[in-house]
Each structure stands twice: as structure tokens, then as C-alpha cells.
Backbone as CSV, one residue per row, in Angstrom:
resi,resn,N_x,N_y,N_z,CA_x,CA_y,CA_z,C_x,C_y,C_z
1,MET,12.731,3.524,44.609,13.321,4.323,43.558,12.841,3.810,42.203
2,MET,12.352,4.683,41.366,11.859,4.313,40.049,13.001,4.256,39.031
3,HIS,12.970,3.241,38.189,13.977,3.073,37.142,13.286,3.161,35.776
4,PRO,13.117,4.360,35.243,12.309,4.531,34.041,12.882,3.909,32.768
5,PHE,14.165,3.613,32.748,14.727,3.066,31.521,15.074,1.588,31.620
6,VAL,14.515,0.892,32.597,14.707,-0.546,32.690,13.459,-1.214,32.109
7,PRO,13.611,-1.882,30.980,12.438,-2.522,30.362,11.820,-3.577,31.265
8,THR,10.512,-3.680,31.185,9.780,-4.671,31.968,9.287,-5.827,31.098
9,ARG,9.254,-5.602,29.786,8.797,-6.627,28.844,9.627,-6.539,27.570
10,ALA,9.623,-7.625,26.814,10.366,-7.660,25.553,9.719,-8.702,24.645
11,PHE,10.027,-8.594,23.360,9.561,-9.623,22.427,10.608,-9.873,21.352
12,PHE,10.579,-11.111,20.831,11.420,-11.500,19.704,10.684,-11.195,18.410
13,THR,11.427,-10.796,17.399,10.852,-10.637,16.071,11.941,-10.861,15.039
14,LYS,11.534,-11.112,13.796,12.485,-11.312,12.714,11.814,-11.020,11.393
15,GLY,12.647,-10.734,10.375,12.068,-10.425,9.079,13.088,-10.510,7.956
16,ILE,12.553,-10.618,6.745,13.354,-10.698,5.527,12.860,-9.625,4.564
17,GLY,13.799,-8.949,3.916,13.447,-7.948,2.914,14.304,-8.102,1.673
18,ARG,13.695,-7.857,0.510,14.424,-7.913,-0.761,14.068,-6.692,-1.588
19,HIS,15.111,-6.070,-2.139,14.906,-4.908,-3.006,16.173,-4.658,-3.793
20,LYS,16.062,-3.961,-4.905,17.260,-3.669,-5.697,18.191,-2.698,-4.970
21,ASN,17.641,-1.913,-4.022,18.444,-0.986,-3.227,18.664,-1.573,-1.830
22,LYS,19.896,-1.471,-1.369,20.284,-2.058,-0.080,19.466,-1.503,1.090
23,LEU,19.318,-0.178,1.162,18.589,0.429,2.267,17.119,0.026,2.249
24,GLN,16.530,-0.037,1.080,15.119,-0.417,1.006,14.917,-1.884,1.362
25,ALA,15.914,-2.728,1.083,15.823,-4.125,1.500,15.801,-4.206,3.032
26,PHE,16.610,-3.371,3.677,16.620,-3.325,5.144,15.263,-2.852,5.669
27,GLU,14.717,-1.813,5.075,13.417,-1.297,5.508,12.328,-2.360,5.339
28,LEU,12.384,-3.117,4.261,11.396,-4.172,4.037,11.560,-5.316,5.051
29,ALA,12.797,-5.577,5.467,13.019,-6.586,6.510,12.417,-6.103,7.836
30,LEU,12.607,-4.813,8.131,11.989,-4.250,9.342,10.469,-4.316,9.247
31,ARG,9.938,-4.058,8.071,8.485,-4.128,7.859,7.983,-5.552,8.090
32,ASP,8.724,-6.529,7.556,8.358,-7.931,7.747,8.399,-8.300,9.235
33,ALA,9.327,-7.693,9.957,9.439,-7.923,11.407,8.435,-7.089,12.209
34,ARG,7.728,-6.199,11.537,6.682,-5.359,12.124,7.228,-4.252,13.029
35,ILE,8.481,-3.802,12.758,9.072,-2.744,13.577,9.600,-1.592,12.727
36,GLU,9.099,-1.447,11.520,9.599,-0.412,10.604,9.177,1.003,10.988
37,LYS,8.142,1.149,11.774,7.625,2.490,12.110,8.273,3.088,13.353
38,LEU,9.288,2.410,13.870,9.911,2.827,15.126,11.259,3.481,14.884
39,ASN,11.675,4.330,15.791,13.042,4.853,15.809,13.834,3.930,16.717
40,LEU,14.543,3.002,16.093,15.231,1.954,16.829,16.573,2.435,17.358
41,VAL,16.819,2.145,18.606,18.090,2.450,19.253,18.693,1.110,19.645
42,TYR,19.850,0.809,19.086,20.506,-0.467,19.379,21.202,-0.389,20.735
43,VAL,20.955,-1.400,21.548,21.597,-1.498,22.849,22.355,-2.822,22.915
44,SER,23.138,-2.976,23.968,23.960,-4.172,24.079,23.163,-5.347,24.616
45,SER,23.772,-6.185,25.382,23.329,-7.566,25.511,22.696,-7.979,26.834
46,ILE,22.113,-7.090,27.592,21.565,-7.479,28.894,20.036,-7.590,28.847
47,PHE,19.535,-8.751,29.293,18.103,-8.948,29.487,17.815,-8.615,30.948
48,PRO,17.059,-7.534,31.214,16.904,-7.028,32.580,16.270,-8.030,33.554
49,PRO,16.635,-7.916,34.821,15.969,-8.741,35.838,14.454,-8.497,35.802
50,LYS,13.700,-9.539,36.055,12.232,-9.491,36.140,11.543,-9.101,34.827
51,CYS,12.273,-9.027,33.743,11.678,-8.701,32.443,10.913,-9.930,31.938
52,HIS,9.767,-9.693,31.330,8.917,-10.780,30.829,8.867,-10.739,29.302
53,LEU,8.850,-11.919,28.705,8.657,-11.997,27.256,7.166,-11.982,26.938
54,VAL,6.827,-11.247,25.886,5.456,-11.223,25.377,5.511,-11.605,23.903
55,SER,4.383,-11.873,23.320,4.337,-12.226,21.897,4.609,-10.986,21.047
56,VAL,5.060,-11.216,19.820,5.283,-10.094,18.911,3.970,-9.348,18.672
57,GLU,2.874,-10.076,18.611,1.566,-9.444,18.397,1.231,-8.484,19.534
58,GLN,1.425,-8.935,20.760,1.144,-8.079,21.913,2.110,-6.898,21.952
59,GLY,3.381,-7.158,21.693,4.390,-6.110,21.751,4.160,-4.986,20.762
60,VAL,3.888,-5.326,19.502,3.731,-4.267,18.500,2.469,-3.443,18.739
61,LYS,1.464,-4.022,19.396,0.253,-3.252,19.726,0.560,-2.102,20.679
62,GLU,1.604,-2.252,21.482,1.933,-1.252,22.495,2.848,-0.150,21.975
63,LEU,3.310,-0.278,20.755,4.263,0.688,20.203,3.574,1.653,19.248
64,MET,4.029,2.895,19.270,3.440,3.932,18.421,4.426,4.323,17.320
65,PRO,3.935,4.668,16.133,4.837,5.125,15.074,5.705,6.290,15.559
66,GLY,6.994,6.193,15.262,7.936,7.235,15.648,8.508,7.079,17.040
67,GLN,7.995,6.129,17.801,8.465,5.942,19.172,9.931,5.535,19.185
68,ILE,10.706,6.110,20.098,12.081,5.676,20.302,12.010,4.357,21.055
69,THR,12.591,3.334,20.464,12.445,1.974,20.961,13.804,1.298,21.011
70,PHE,14.112,0.710,22.148,15.391,0.036,22.330,15.294,-1.412,21.874
71,CYS,16.366,-1.889,21.241,16.394,-3.275,20.783,17.824,-3.785,20.703
72,VAL,17.940,-5.101,20.729,19.180,-5.779,20.385,18.892,-6.412,19.030
73,MET,19.698,-6.069,18.013,19.406,-6.534,16.660,20.629,-7.138,15.990
74,ALA,20.390,-8.241,15.294,21.372,-8.829,14.395,20.838,-8.605,12.980
75,ARG,21.719,-8.194,12.083,21.315,-7.851,10.716,22.389,-8.328,9.751
76,ASN,21.954,-8.869,8.610,22.908,-9.315,7.594,22.310,-9.071,6.217
77,GLN,23.187,-8.890,5.225,22.725,-8.595,3.869,23.632,-9.259,2.838
78,THR,23.044,-9.588,1.696,23.819,-10.079,0.563,23.163,-9.616,-0.733
79,ASP,23.985,-9.499,-1.775,23.440,-9.257,-3.116,23.880,-10.373,-4.062
80,GLU,24.292,-11.508,-3.486,24.735,-12.646,-4.273,23.613,-13.669,-4.432
81,LYS,23.331,-14.028,-5.670,22.300,-15.026,-5.965,22.657,-16.362,-5.310
82,GLY,21.703,-16.906,-4.574,21.856,-18.218,-3.971,22.664,-18.268,-2.688
83,ARG,23.267,-17.157,-2.275,24.060,-17.170,-1.045,23.139,-17.207,0.166
84,MET,23.374,-18.176,1.038,22.571,-18.275,2.257,23.038,-17.191,3.219
85,VAL,22.099,-16.387,3.679,22.387,-15.261,4.568,21.480,-15.372,5.786
86,GLY,22.034,-15.037,6.950,21.195,-15.148,8.136,21.663,-14.294,9.288
87,SER,20.739,-14.094,10.204,21.005,-13.375,11.449,20.131,-13.997,12.535
88,SER,20.620,-13.873,13.769,19.855,-14.414,14.884,20.239,-13.689,16.168
89,VAL,19.263,-13.467,17.008,19.518,-13.089,18.386,19.243,-14.334,19.229
90,GLY,20.002,-14.475,20.293,19.800,-15.581,21.220,19.726,-15.023,22.627
91,MET,19.033,-15.708,23.501,18.883,-15.220,24.876,19.037,-16.383,25.845
92,ALA,19.714,-16.100,26.974,19.847,-17.069,28.061,19.203,-16.470,29.303
93,PHE,18.359,-17.267,29.947,17.593,-16.811,31.112,18.150,-17.411,32.390
94,PRO,18.415,-16.592,33.400,18.862,-17.131,34.678,17.679,-17.743,35.441
95,ALA,17.970,-18.743,36.264,16.918,-19.345,37.089,16.394,-18.328,38.100
96,ASN,17.275,-17.501,38.620,16.897,-16.464,39.573,16.472,-15.218,38.789
97,ARG,15.192,-14.905,38.813,14.679,-13.769,38.022,15.157,-12.424,38.554
98,GLU,15.819,-12.417,39.714,16.402,-11.193,40.246,17.726,-10.869,39.541
99,HIS,18.262,-11.839,38.814,19.529,-11.678,38.092,19.212,-11.356,36.631
100,TYR,20.126,-10.696,35.985,19.934,-10.397,34.566,20.364,-11.580,33.697
101,GLY,19.825,-11.606,32.488,20.212,-12.596,31.496,21.042,-11.936,30.409
102,TYR,21.346,-12.709,29.389,22.152,-12.192,28.283,21.444,-12.406,26.950
103,ILE,21.679,-11.444,26.060,21.197,-11.528,24.679,22.432,-11.421,23.793
104,SER,22.484,-12.242,22.771,23.608,-12.183,21.836,23.093,-11.925,20.427
105,GLU,23.975,-11.389,19.596,23.663,-11.189,18.180,24.630,-12.034,17.357
106,HIS,24.116,-12.658,16.308,24.965,-13.464,15.431,24.509,-13.266,13.992
107,LYS,25.470,-13.095,13.106,25.165,-13.044,11.675,26.203,-13.885,10.957
108,ALA,25.767,-14.564,9.893,26.680,-15.451,9.181,26.141,-15.746,7.786
109,PHE,27.001,-16.319,6.991,26.632,-16.808,5.673,26.813,-18.325,5.674
110,GLY,25.909,-19.039,5.002,26.059,-20.476,4.840,25.553,-21.322,5.996
111,GLN,24.957,-20.736,7.011,24.420,-21.510,8.130,22.901,-21.608,8.005
112,ASP,22.356,-22.789,8.352,20.902,-22.930,8.334,20.324,-22.388,9.641
113,GLU,18.992,-22.426,9.767,18.337,-21.845,10.946,18.766,-22.517,12.247
114,LEU,18.911,-23.831,12.234,19.318,-24.535,13.448,20.714,-24.090,13.879
115,GLU,21.654,-24.025,12.939,23.013,-23.585,13.263,23.036,-22.144,13.765
116,MET,22.282,-21.285,13.101,22.226,-19.874,13.505,21.676,-19.743,14.926
117,GLY,20.557,-20.405,15.172,19.919,-20.323,16.485,20.776,-20.912,17.588
118,ASP,21.353,-22.103,17.334,22.205,-22.737,18.337,23.409,-21.864,18.669
119,PHE,24.035,-21.261,17.651,25.210,-20.437,17.891,24.849,-19.209,18.734
120,ALA,23.725,-18.566,18.398,23.294,-17.388,19.158,22.963,-17.756,20.602
121,GLU,22.301,-18.890,20.810,21.984,-19.330,22.171,23.258,-19.694,22.931
122,ASP,24.207,-20.315,22.241,25.485,-20.671,22.846,26.213,-19.420,23.330
123,LEU,26.261,-18.390,22.494,26.915,-17.139,22.893,26.284,-16.565,24.156
124,ALA,24.963,-16.457,24.144,24.260,-15.880,25.301,24.435,-16.746,26.544
125,SER,24.305,-18.052,26.391,24.428,-18.957,27.535,25.831,-18.943,28.116
126,THR,26.827,-18.897,27.256,28.212,-18.877,27.734,28.509,-17.578,28.478
127,MET,28.022,-16.443,27.969,28.210,-15.177,28.682,27.551,-15.225,30.052
128,LEU,26.329,-15.758,30.107,25.632,-15.851,31.385,26.337,-16.825,32.321
129,ALA,26.777,-17.960,31.799,27.452,-18.960,32.628,28.714,-18.400,33.270
130,THR,29.489,-17.624,32.521,30.713,-17.052,33.092,30.365,-16.027,34.168
131,THR,29.294,-15.287,33.979,28.854,-14.311,34.983,28.391,-14.996,36.265
132,LEU,27.737,-16.147,36.119,27.183,-16.859,37.272,28.195,-17.793,37.935
133,GLY,29.399,-17.889,37.357,30.430,-18.733,37.950,30.254,-20.217,37.705
134,ILE,29.570,-20.581,36.644,29.396,-22.000,36.315,30.702,-22.515,35.715
135,ASP,31.189,-23.633,36.249,32.447,-24.221,35.791,32.177,-25.102,34.565
136,PHE,32.856,-24.815,33.464,32.682,-25.589,32.244,33.933,-25.464,31.390
137,ASP,34.073,-26.391,30.454,35.188,-26.363,29.507,34.681,-25.714,28.225
138,PRO,35.201,-24.539,27.869,34.711,-23.841,26.676,34.996,-24.575,25.370
139,GLU,35.848,-25.604,25.421,36.186,-26.363,24.211,35.200,-27.487,23.920
140,THR,34.331,-27.813,24.863,33.354,-28.873,24.618,32.250,-28.353,23.706
141,ALA,31.542,-29.275,23.098,30.452,-28.920,22.183,29.332,-28.215,22.949
142,TYR,28.583,-27.364,22.237,27.523,-26.596,22.890,26.493,-27.505,23.554
143,ASP,26.110,-28.605,22.917,25.119,-29.502,23.507,25.564,-29.996,24.886
144,GLU,26.862,-30.323,25.028,27.388,-30.764,26.320,27.392,-29.619,27.323
145,ARG,27.839,-28.432,26.883,27.854,-27.277,27.772,26.445,-26.896,28.176
146,ARG,25.493,-26.972,27.252,24.097,-26.630,27.565,23.595,-27.510,28.704
147,GLU,23.917,-28.796,28.676,23.511,-29.703,29.751,24.129,-29.276,31.076
148,ILE,25.410,-28.887,31.058,26.078,-28.424,32.275,25.389,-27.165,32.793
149,TYR,25.081,-26.230,31.873,24.418,-24.980,32.259,23.079,-25.270,32.937
150,LEU,22.287,-26.136,32.304,20.954,-26.433,32.840,21.036,-27.215,34.150
151,MET,21.983,-28.158,34.229,22.140,-28.968,35.443,22.648,-28.129,36.618
152,SER,23.312,-27.034,36.348,23.809,-26.181,37.427,22.667,-25.577,38.238
153,GLY,21.484,-25.503,37.632,20.340,-24.884,38.291,20.375,-23.370,38.256
154,LYS,21.412,-22.806,37.644,21.555,-21.355,37.583,21.034,-20.758,36.282
155,ILE,21.000,-21.571,35.232,20.446,-21.135,33.943,19.249,-22.023,33.662
156,ILE,18.113,-21.384,33.433,16.884,-22.149,33.282,16.577,-22.507,31.824
157,ASP,16.954,-21.628,30.890,16.597,-21.887,29.490,17.333,-20.909,28.587
158,SER,17.249,-21.201,27.299,17.730,-20.274,26.275,16.794,-20.396,25.083
159,MET,16.777,-19.353,24.274,15.967,-19.381,23.058,16.563,-18.422,22.044
160,SER,16.106,-18.527,20.803,16.641,-17.674,19.741,15.577,-17.412,18.688
161,ALA,15.897,-16.486,17.783,14.999,-16.150,16.678,15.824,-16.086,15.389
162,PRO,16.230,-17.259,14.873,17.040,-17.250,13.655,16.214,-16.874,12.422
163,CYS,16.851,-16.155,11.521,16.209,-15.729,10.277,17.197,-15.990,9.146
164,VAL,16.870,-16.930,8.264,17.786,-17.367,7.209,17.037,-17.429,5.881
165,THR,17.702,-17.004,4.817,17.138,-17.102,3.477,18.281,-17.114,2.469
166,LYS,17.944,-17.224,1.200,18.953,-17.194,0.138,18.812,-15.916,-0.672
167,GLY,19.959,-15.407,-1.115,19.978,-14.227,-1.963,19.341,-14.499,-3.318
168,VAL,18.849,-13.430,-3.937,18.167,-13.494,-5.228,18.940,-12.623,-6.222
169,ALA,19.040,-13.068,-7.455,19.776,-12.323,-8.484,19.211,-10.913,-8.657
170,GLY,20.103,-9.922,-8.701,19.707,-8.549,-8.960,19.038,-7.832,-7.798
171,MET,19.065,-8.432,-6.624,18.387,-7.858,-5.457,19.296,-7.942,-4.242
172,TRP,19.109,-6.987,-3.335,19.699,-7.094,-2.011,18.729,-7.886,-1.160
173,THR,19.247,-8.789,-0.362,18.447,-9.567,0.567,18.957,-9.274,1.972
174,THR,18.049,-8.886,2.846,18.401,-8.529,4.222,17.633,-9.402,5.199
175,THR,18.333,-9.858,6.238,17.682,-10.556,7.346,17.882,-9.731,8.611
176,VAL,16.855,-9.675,9.430,16.961,-9.044,10.749,16.343,-9.983,11.782
177,SER,16.932,-9.964,12.953,16.424,-10.693,14.103,16.631,-9.769,15.289
178,ALA,15.605,-9.610,16.121,15.721,-8.628,17.201,14.943,-9.030,18.441
179,VAL,15.437,-8.530,19.551,14.680,-8.503,20.804,14.342,-7.036,21.011
180,VAL,13.056,-6.728,21.071,12.573,-5.352,21.214,12.073,-5.169,22.636
181,PHE,12.526,-4.087,23.269,12.159,-3.828,24.661,10.965,-2.896,24.774
182,LEU,10.158,-3.141,25.790,9.021,-2.297,26.134,9.247,-1.765,27.538
183,LEU,9.070,-0.465,27.715,9.269,0.138,29.035,8.010,0.054,29.858
């Protein structure tokens, strides 16, 4: 049986845009991420079984202007000078490629790239861990839980694409981070 809407490949991308108009700042962030020419459809948080990651360079070569394209996207904006703004998607991969993984979206103010990325990976890993029945204490620090997840043999890895910058006076600043799917 053919499953035409189950992506077989995906890529991470991110971008920053600045403009005096909020919408144009978003468009410039999409341009920086190299996905501005697409009709983006936001989907939820499942990384399909057997899906492979490809580079952003390879992924964008396969997309045509105007194409309807599915993605999981985190987006944040500020018009405050000096305010740290960020967004990140995170992904957790199951050891068994027949099982699905999880993608999370995170946006925040005042967090650096490491904090943004770790939080997004923590969200995705925790969702996957609960699905796989991994026993853990949700109150422990992410670093400790990550070790439990990896030692279980059920979660093989996690990764993220944090995008963080500071706002500029008189401009909207937008960050985007996305996982873009290819059918």
C-alpha cells in the first residue's frame, strides 16, 4: 500500500530577518532559511518512521517555487532593542527506525543558543521517551534524563536547530527554525 503523504526525507533550516514591518521581517527570516518561495503548511510533531535527514542544500534543490510543503516551525519576533529573541526545533530519534520520532518547537526570550537547543531537544526526547515506555523522573535535569534515554537503547540521538539574535532599534526581528519535509 502506498502512503503518498508520509515524508521520506527532511532537513533542518533556520533564519533571521529584520525589517521595519513585522510581516516583512518574517519573510526575510524565511528567505534567510531558504524556504521563502514555498507555501508552508505547519504540521505537528511526528518524525516519520524510516525518514532520513538530508542537508539544507540538498533539500532546497528538490523544492519548487510555490510548492505546498509541510514543516514543523518555531517562530519568534520582537521589536525591542537589545532583547534576545529565539526559536528552535528539536528532534529525538528512536533506535528502531520502524518507530516514529518526535519534533518539538520552542520559542523564548533571553535564552542563548545552547539553552534554546537543549530545551527543544529535551521536549522532543521526553515525548519520545514517554511513548517508548522509558522510566524516568521528569524532575531530574535534562542532562541526567538524556543519559537515561540513551542508556535505554530505545532513543539513539537528538538534535536541534536553535536560532537566536538580539532585537534592533526601530526594526522587527524575527527568528525561524524549521524541519522541512520532502515527500
